[in-house]
C-alpha positions as CSV (number, residue, x, y, z in Angstrom):
1,M,-255.4,58.0,75.1
2,Y,-255.3,57.3,71.4
3,R,-252.2,58.6,69.5
4,K,-251.7,58.4,65.8
5,L,-248.8,56.2,64.6
6,T,-247.6,59.2,62.6
7,E,-247.2,61.1,65.9
8,L,-245.0,58.4,67.4
9,V,-241.3,58.7,67.0
10,A,-239.5,55.4,66.4
11,K,-236.6,55.0,68.9
12,E,-235.0,52.7,66.4
13,Q,-235.2,52.2,62.7
14,H,-236.3,48.8,61.3
15,G,-233.1,48.1,59.4
16,C,-233.8,44.4,58.7
17,L,-237.3,44.9,57.4
18,K,-237.0,44.5,53.6
19,V,-240.4,43.2,52.5
20,I,-243.9,44.1,53.6
21,E,-247.0,42.1,52.5
22,F,-250.1,43.9,53.6
23,I,-253.1,41.5,53.4
24,G,-256.5,43.1,53.5
25,F,-255.4,46.6,52.3
26,V,-258.5,48.7,51.6
27,G,-256.8,52.2,51.7
28,C,-258.7,53.5,54.7
29,S,-257.0,56.1,57.0
30,A,-255.8,53.3,59.4
31,D,-254.2,51.5,56.5
32,R,-252.5,54.6,55.2
33,E,-251.3,55.6,58.6
34,L,-249.7,52.2,59.3
35,L,-247.9,52.3,55.9
36,Q,-246.7,55.9,56.5
37,Y,-245.1,54.7,59.8
38,L,-243.6,51.6,58.3
39,L,-242.2,53.6,55.3
40,K,-240.6,56.1,57.6
41,T,-239.0,53.4,59.8
42,A,-238.2,50.5,57.5
43,I,-235.0,52.1,56.1
44,S,-234.0,48.9,54.2
45,L,-237.4,48.3,52.6
46,K,-237.2,46.9,49.0
47,K,-240.7,45.7,48.3
48,L,-244.2,46.6,49.4
49,T,-246.9,44.2,48.4
50,L,-250.6,45.1,48.9
51,D,-253.2,42.4,48.7
52,T,-256.5,44.1,47.9
53,S,-258.7,41.0,47.4
54,F,-259.6,40.9,51.1
55,G,-261.0,43.4,53.5
56,Y,-262.0,43.6,57.2
57,F,-265.7,43.4,58.1
58,N,-266.7,43.4,61.8
59,G,-263.2,42.5,62.8
60,K,-262.9,39.5,60.4
61,L,-260.8,39.2,57.3
62,R,-263.1,38.3,54.3
63,Q,-262.7,38.1,50.6
64,W,-264.5,40.9,48.6
65,D,-267.8,39.7,46.9
66,N,-268.1,42.9,44.9
67,P,-265.4,43.6,42.2
68,K,-265.9,47.3,42.7
69,H,-264.5,47.1,46.3
70,T,-261.4,45.3,44.9
71,Q,-261.0,47.9,42.1
72,A,-261.3,50.8,44.6
73,A,-258.8,49.3,47.0
74,R,-256.4,48.6,44.1
75,S,-256.7,52.2,42.9
76,R,-256.0,53.6,46.4
77,G,-253.0,51.2,46.6
78,K,-251.5,52.4,43.3
79,Q,-251.8,56.0,44.5
80,L,-249.1,55.1,47.2
81,E,-246.5,54.8,44.4
82,T,-245.8,58.6,44.5
83,T,-245.1,58.5,48.3
84,L,-242.7,55.5,48.3
85,P,-239.0,56.1,49.2
86,P,-236.6,55.7,46.3
87,G,-235.8,52.0,45.5
88,V,-239.0,50.5,46.9
89,E,-241.0,48.4,44.5
90,L,-244.8,48.5,44.9
91,V,-246.8,45.4,43.9
92,V,-250.6,45.4,44.1
93,L,-251.9,41.8,43.9
94,E,-255.0,41.0,42.0
95,D,-255.2,37.3,41.1
96,F,-256.1,34.6,43.5
97,V,-257.0,31.0,42.8
98,K,-258.6,30.0,46.1
99,S,-259.0,31.1,49.7
100,I,-259.9,28.7,52.5
101,S,-261.1,29.7,55.9
102,L,-259.1,27.6,58.4
103,K,-260.6,28.9,61.6
104,E,-261.9,32.2,62.8
105,G,-259.5,35.0,62.0
106,F,-257.2,32.9,59.8
107,I,-257.4,32.4,56.0
108,L,-255.1,30.4,53.9
109,V,-254.6,32.0,50.5
110,I,-253.3,30.1,47.5
111,K,-252.0,32.6,45.0
112,N,-252.0,32.3,41.3
113,A,-248.4,31.5,40.3
114,S,-248.6,33.6,37.0
């Protein structure tokens, strides 16, 4: 039986989780549901970083070929700012220099340092 994460009650809070980096955020219902759960249980969270330059297609993480997809994901990510607990910084990443497919399911991302 499938149960939504938002229906699950965490037995313990994630007190040590201070930074979340979500690679492949597109803003679909599964992404939002996971973030809602983490935001409720990560009581010490300081920073949420969303990488919108990748998305999942057929179960594989791939870089967007169409800038419209990246822009839409970025826009949905920025909408989360109104739902963040006080004191949590939201960062939506946009610039990447290079991505290298290492083997199926794994991608090495070299971020722009600027």
